C-alpha positions as CSV (number, residue, x, y, z in Angstrom):
1,M,31.6,-38.1,-3.6
2,V,34.9,-37.8,-1.8
3,I,36.3,-34.2,-1.7
4,C,39.9,-34.9,-0.6
5,D,42.2,-37.5,1.0
6,A,41.4,-36.2,4.4
7,E,37.7,-37.0,3.9
8,S,38.6,-40.5,2.8
9,Q,40.6,-41.0,6.0
10,C,37.7,-39.6,8.0
11,L,35.3,-42.1,6.4
12,A,37.8,-45.0,7.1
13,A,38.2,-44.1,10.7
14,K,34.4,-43.8,11.2
15,G,34.0,-47.3,9.7
16,L,36.5,-48.7,12.2
17,G,34.6,-46.9,15.0
18,N,31.3,-48.5,14.0
19,E,32.9,-52.0,14.0
20,A,34.4,-51.5,17.4
21,F,31.1,-50.2,18.8
22,N,29.2,-53.2,17.5
23,A,31.8,-55.5,19.0
24,G,31.4,-53.8,22.4
25,E,34.8,-52.3,22.4
26,L,33.8,-48.9,23.5
27,D,37.2,-47.5,24.2
28,S,38.4,-48.5,20.7
29,A,35.3,-47.0,19.2
30,T,35.9,-43.7,21.0
31,E,39.4,-43.6,19.7
32,H,38.4,-44.2,16.1
33,Y,35.6,-41.7,16.2
34,E,37.9,-39.0,17.7
35,T,40.4,-39.8,14.9
36,A,37.7,-39.4,12.3
37,L,36.9,-35.9,13.7
38,R,40.6,-34.9,13.4
39,H,40.6,-35.9,9.7
40,W,37.3,-34.1,9.3
41,E,39.0,-30.8,10.6
42,E,41.8,-31.4,8.1
43,A,39.3,-31.8,5.3
44,M,37.8,-28.5,6.2
45,K,41.1,-26.7,6.1
46,V,42.1,-28.0,2.6
47,L,38.7,-27.2,1.1
48,P,38.9,-24.6,-1.7
49,E,37.4,-21.3,-0.5
50,P,35.2,-19.4,-2.9
51,K,35.7,-15.6,-3.1
52,L,32.0,-14.9,-2.8
53,L,29.2,-16.9,-1.2
54,E,25.8,-17.5,-2.8
55,V,22.3,-17.7,-1.3
56,G,21.6,-21.3,-0.1
57,Q,25.3,-22.2,0.4
58,H,26.2,-23.9,3.7
59,V,28.8,-22.4,5.9
60,R,30.4,-22.7,9.3
61,Y,30.0,-19.4,11.1
62,D,31.5,-20.3,14.5
63,L,34.6,-22.2,15.5
64,R,32.5,-24.2,17.9
65,N,31.2,-25.9,14.7
66,F,27.9,-24.0,14.3
67,F,26.6,-24.2,10.8
68,G,24.2,-22.1,8.8
69,V,22.7,-21.4,5.4
70,V,23.2,-18.1,3.6
71,M,19.8,-16.4,3.4
72,S,20.9,-13.1,1.8
73,A,24.2,-12.1,0.3
74,F,25.5,-8.5,-0.4
75,P,29.1,-9.0,-1.6
76,L,29.4,-5.3,-2.5
77,F,28.9,-4.4,1.2
78,D,30.6,-7.6,2.5
79,E,27.4,-8.5,4.4
80,Y,25.8,-12.0,4.7
81,F,22.8,-13.0,6.7
82,L,22.4,-16.6,7.8
83,K,19.8,-19.1,9.0
84,D,21.1,-21.5,11.7
85,L,21.1,-25.1,10.6
86,G,20.2,-26.6,13.9
87,S,17.3,-24.4,14.9
88,D,16.2,-23.6,11.3
89,Q,15.8,-19.9,12.4
90,A,17.4,-16.7,11.4
91,I,20.4,-15.6,13.4
92,W,19.7,-12.4,15.4
93,V,21.7,-10.0,17.5
94,G,20.3,-10.5,21.0
95,E,16.6,-11.2,21.2
96,P,14.8,-12.6,18.1
97,G,12.9,-9.9,16.2
98,G,15.6,-7.2,16.7
99,D,18.5,-6.8,14.3
100,L,19.8,-9.6,12.1
101,Q,23.3,-10.7,12.7
102,R,25.6,-9.5,9.9
103,F,28.6,-11.6,8.9
104,A,31.6,-10.6,6.9
105,R,33.1,-13.0,4.3
106,K,36.2,-13.7,6.4
107,E,34.0,-14.9,9.3
108,L,32.4,-17.7,7.3
109,K,33.9,-21.0,6.1
110,A,32.2,-22.7,3.2
111,A,31.2,-26.3,4.2
112,P,29.7,-28.7,1.8
113,R,26.5,-30.5,3.0
114,P,28.0,-34.0,2.7
115,L,30.9,-33.0,5.0
116,I,28.5,-31.6,7.5
117,D,26.4,-34.8,7.5
118,L,29.6,-36.8,8.0
119,R,30.4,-34.8,11.2
120,F,26.8,-35.2,12.4
121,T,27.0,-39.0,12.2
122,I,30.4,-39.2,14.0
123,V,29.4,-37.0,17.0
124,Q,26.0,-38.7,17.3
125,N,27.8,-42.1,17.5
126,L,30.2,-40.6,20.1
127,A,27.2,-39.7,22.3
128,A,26.0,-43.3,22.1
129,V,29.4,-44.6,23.2
130,K,29.6,-42.2,26.1
131,L,26.1,-43.1,27.2
132,K,27.1,-46.8,27.3
133,Q,30.3,-45.9,29.2
134,E,28.1,-43.9,31.7
135,H,30.0,-40.7,30.9
136,F,26.8,-38.8,31.0
137,N,28.2,-35.3,30.8
138,E,30.3,-36.3,27.8
139,A,27.2,-37.9,26.3
140,V,25.3,-34.6,26.7
141,R,28.2,-32.7,25.1
142,W,28.4,-34.9,22.0
143,A,24.6,-35.0,21.7
144,D,24.6,-31.2,21.7
145,A,27.3,-31.3,18.9
146,A,24.8,-33.2,16.8
147,L,21.8,-31.1,17.7
148,V,23.6,-27.9,16.4
149,I,23.4,-29.5,13.0
150,D,19.9,-31.0,13.3
151,G,18.0,-29.7,16.3
152,R,15.2,-32.4,16.0
153,A,17.3,-35.5,15.4
154,P,15.5,-38.2,17.4
155,K,18.5,-40.3,18.3
156,A,20.5,-37.3,19.5
157,L,17.6,-36.1,21.5
158,M,16.9,-39.5,23.1
159,R,20.6,-39.9,24.1
160,K,20.8,-36.5,25.6
161,G,17.5,-37.0,27.5
162,S,18.6,-40.3,28.8
163,A,21.9,-38.8,30.0
164,L,20.2,-35.9,31.7
165,L,17.9,-38.4,33.4
166,R,20.9,-40.3,34.8
167,L,22.3,-37.0,36.0
168,N,19.2,-36.5,38.1
169,R,17.8,-33.7,35.9
170,P,14.3,-35.0,35.1
171,G,13.0,-31.6,34.1
172,P,15.3,-30.9,31.2
173,A,15.3,-34.6,30.4
174,S,11.5,-34.7,29.9
175,D,11.6,-31.6,27.7
176,V,14.2,-33.1,25.4
177,L,12.5,-36.5,25.4
178,A,9.1,-34.9,24.6
179,T,10.6,-33.2,21.5
180,A,12.1,-36.6,20.4
181,A,8.7,-38.3,21.0
182,E,7.1,-35.9,18.5
183,A,9.5,-37.2,15.8
184,E,9.1,-40.9,16.8
185,P,5.8,-41.3,18.6
186,K,5.9,-45.1,18.3
187,N,9.3,-45.6,19.8
188,G,8.6,-47.7,22.9
189,E,11.9,-47.1,24.7
190,L,11.6,-43.3,24.1
191,R,8.1,-43.3,25.6
192,R,9.3,-45.3,28.6
193,L,12.1,-42.8,29.3
194,L,9.6,-39.9,29.0
195,R,7.2,-41.4,31.5
196,E,10.1,-42.0,33.9
197,A,11.2,-38.4,33.5
198,E,7.7,-37.0,34.1
199,A,7.3,-39.2,37.2
200,R,10.5,-37.9,38.7
201,R,9.7,-34.3,38.3
202,S,8.3,-32.2,41.0
203,P,4.5,-32.5,41.4
204,T,4.2,-28.7,41.1
205,W,6.6,-28.1,38.1
206,V,5.6,-25.8,35.3
207,C,7.6,-25.1,32.2
208,A,8.9,-21.6,31.3
209,A,6.1,-21.2,28.8
210,G,3.4,-22.1,31.4
211,C,1.8,-24.8,29.1
212,C,3.5,-27.9,30.5
213,G,3.1,-29.3,34.0
214,P,2.0,-32.5,35.9
215,W,-0.9,-32.7,33.5
216,G,1.4,-33.4,30.6
217,I,3.9,-32.1,28.0
218,V,2.6,-29.5,25.6
219,C,5.7,-27.7,24.4
220,G,6.5,-28.4,20.8
221,G,3.0,-29.5,19.9
222,P,0.6,-27.6,17.6
223,V,-0.1,-24.1,18.8
224,V,-3.7,-23.2,19.1
225,S,-4.5,-19.5,19.1
226,S,-7.1,-18.3,21.7
227,M,-7.9,-15.2,19.7
228,L,-11.1,-15.2,17.7
229,P,-10.6,-14.9,13.9
230,Q,-11.1,-11.3,12.8
231,V,-14.1,-11.0,10.5
232,V,-13.6,-8.5,7.7
233,A,-16.8,-7.1,6.2
234,P,-17.1,-7.5,2.5
235,A,-16.5,-4.4,0.4
236,T,-19.6,-2.5,-0.8
237,K,-20.3,-3.2,-4.4
238,R,-19.9,-0.1,-6.5
239,N,-22.4,0.8,-9.1
240,S,-20.5,1.7,-12.2
241,G,-23.7,2.4,-14.3
242,L,-23.7,5.7,-16.1
243,S,-27.3,6.2,-15.1
244,Q,-26.3,6.9,-11.5
245,I,-23.9,9.7,-12.4
246,S,-25.4,13.1,-11.8
247,P,-24.6,15.9,-14.1
248,I,-22.1,18.4,-12.8
249,I,-23.4,22.0,-13.0
250,T,-21.0,24.8,-12.2
251,P,-22.2,27.5,-9.8
252,E,-21.7,30.2,-12.4
253,T,-23.6,28.8,-15.3
254,E,-26.1,26.1,-16.2
255,A,-25.2,24.4,-19.5
256,C,-27.9,24.1,-22.2
257,S,-28.4,20.3,-22.7
258,S,-29.2,20.6,-26.4
259,C,-26.8,23.1,-27.8
260,S,-24.1,23.4,-25.1
261,S,-24.7,27.1,-24.7
262,S,-24.8,28.9,-21.4
263,S,-27.5,31.1,-20.0
264,T,-27.1,33.9,-17.5
265,R,-27.0,32.8,-13.8
266,G,-30.2,33.7,-11.9
267,E,-32.6,33.3,-14.9
268,E,-35.6,31.1,-14.0
269,D,-38.2,29.4,-16.2
270,E,-41.5,31.3,-15.9
271,E,-43.8,28.9,-17.8
272,E,-43.7,25.7,-19.7
273,A,-41.9,25.7,-23.0
274,P,-44.2,26.2,-26.1
275,T,-44.8,23.4,-28.5
276,Q,-43.3,23.4,-32.0
277,A,-46.6,24.4,-33.6
278,Q,-46.8,27.4,-31.3
279,S,-43.2,28.5,-31.8
280,V,-43.1,28.5,-35.6
281,V,-43.4,32.0,-37.1
282,E,-42.8,33.5,-40.5
283,A,-40.0,36.1,-40.4
284,A,-37.2,37.3,-42.7
285,T,-33.7,36.3,-41.5
286,P,-30.2,36.3,-42.9
287,A,-30.6,32.6,-43.6
288,A,-33.8,33.2,-45.6
289,A,-32.0,35.9,-47.6
290,S,-29.3,33.4,-48.5
291,G,-31.7,31.1,-50.2
292,R,-32.1,28.5,-47.3
293,P,-35.5,27.2,-46.3
294,T,-37.7,30.1,-45.1
295,T,-39.7,28.4,-42.3
296,L,-38.4,29.7,-39.0
297,F,-39.3,29.1,-35.4
298,E,-37.8,31.0,-32.6
299,S,-37.5,29.8,-29.0
300,D,-37.7,32.1,-25.9
301,P,-34.0,32.9,-25.0
302,R,-34.9,32.4,-21.3
303,R,-36.1,28.8,-21.8
304,S,-33.8,25.8,-22.1
305,A,-33.8,24.1,-25.4
306,A,-34.0,20.8,-23.6
307,T,-37.6,21.5,-22.7
308,D,-38.7,22.0,-26.2
309,R,-41.3,19.2,-26.9
310,G,-40.5,19.3,-30.6
311,V,-37.0,18.0,-29.9
312,Q,-36.6,14.5,-28.5
313,S,-33.5,12.2,-29.1
314,S,-31.3,13.6,-31.9
315,T,-27.8,13.7,-33.3
316,V,-26.1,17.0,-33.3
317,F,-23.6,18.1,-35.9
318,A,-21.8,21.4,-35.5
319,E,-20.7,23.6,-38.4
320,R,-19.5,27.1,-38.8
321,A,-22.4,29.4,-40.0
322,D,-22.1,30.2,-43.7
323,P,-23.9,33.5,-44.4
324,G,-23.7,32.9,-48.2
325,P,-22.1,35.0,-50.8
326,G,-22.8,38.7,-51.0
327,N,-24.0,39.0,-47.4
328,A,-21.1,40.1,-45.3
329,E,-23.2,41.3,-42.4
330,A,-24.5,37.8,-41.7
331,A,-20.9,36.6,-40.9
332,A,-21.2,38.0,-37.4
333,P,-24.3,37.3,-35.2
334,P,-26.5,40.4,-34.5
335,R,-26.0,41.8,-31.0
336,S,-29.7,41.4,-30.2
337,A,-29.9,37.8,-31.5
338,P,-31.3,35.3,-29.0
339,P,-28.9,32.6,-27.7
340,C,-30.4,29.9,-29.9
341,E,-32.2,30.4,-33.2
342,G,-33.9,27.5,-34.9
343,Q,-35.0,26.8,-38.5
344,A,-37.1,23.8,-39.6
345,T,-36.5,22.2,-43.0
346,G,-38.5,19.9,-45.3
347,L,-36.4,16.9,-44.0
348,D,-37.8,17.4,-40.4
349,M,-34.4,18.9,-39.5
350,R,-33.9,21.9,-37.3
351,R,-30.9,24.3,-37.4
352,L,-29.9,25.9,-34.2
353,Q,-27.6,28.9,-34.3
354,C,-25.7,29.9,-31.2
355,G,-23.1,32.6,-31.2
356,G,-22.2,32.2,-34.8
357,V,-22.0,28.4,-34.7
358,A,-24.8,26.4,-36.3
359,F,-26.0,23.0,-35.0
360,L,-28.1,20.8,-37.2
361,V,-30.4,18.7,-35.1
362,F,-32.2,15.7,-36.7
């Protein structure tokens, strides 16, 4: 899709340059390609400029025709963060890992991807023309113009490496050609240039990273970490069963497990709790006076009700003690009453009375 007339003229000039290059007319090809670049600049000037930029939008962030992609946009603060298109890395201030470069909206020029690709094709073709003309410095310059758009373009890398080799710079040439060989490992001409560059290097050369040398090119290949993987011990399985939970007993009191009453701290059991048969006695109580069952057993107040062998598993129901009509004194428990009083019924039911609250235990 053609954006404007300037882009149409750029495409036409590029086509003429391709025809001249194929015909061997290198000067004419150079002229047409340079004309195409001028039309490309005109197309960039007439492009409509959006007020705000969006994440993922392509922009030109430098007049040297460096391009990037918007990674984060904060229009309210007029801040944009970019990823460089050629290196596919975030743009930093100084060394990588420090502060990200902040761009204002006025520093960025929106650039559609088709227009960027058009420029990439033109400058890459110009590098090929200059290489054939043996203008090796110009070939390197135009190849770099293509690599700022795609840093791993095999043709641009190969043309730059070949020009560097002709400039008697076998070290940088072999580095560039090795990167190109990763993208096109079966390119015979590329492998030949790489072997030539390696043979012309100093027999004691070592790259800046220390991984490449006379033994071969390593840079750009897969990185193998020498660190052993860290083994993380599995988490201990937690037992969520209720049977493992110990009862919490406060220092001040020890709760009665049957009627939830509290006994005085410091009291100790002197002997084993009596059986139900031994604890049943006949006595007159307010409950008997009110017409309730008259069989009564009384537990020792110093002994826990949980140790009573007459009580096993049961369901406890709490109710307010009802002294019955005409017996007002039974509304309040006697001062000398034991913590728990029990009464057996004909339904094998026991009534425990603690502090004015009666508990029916089945």
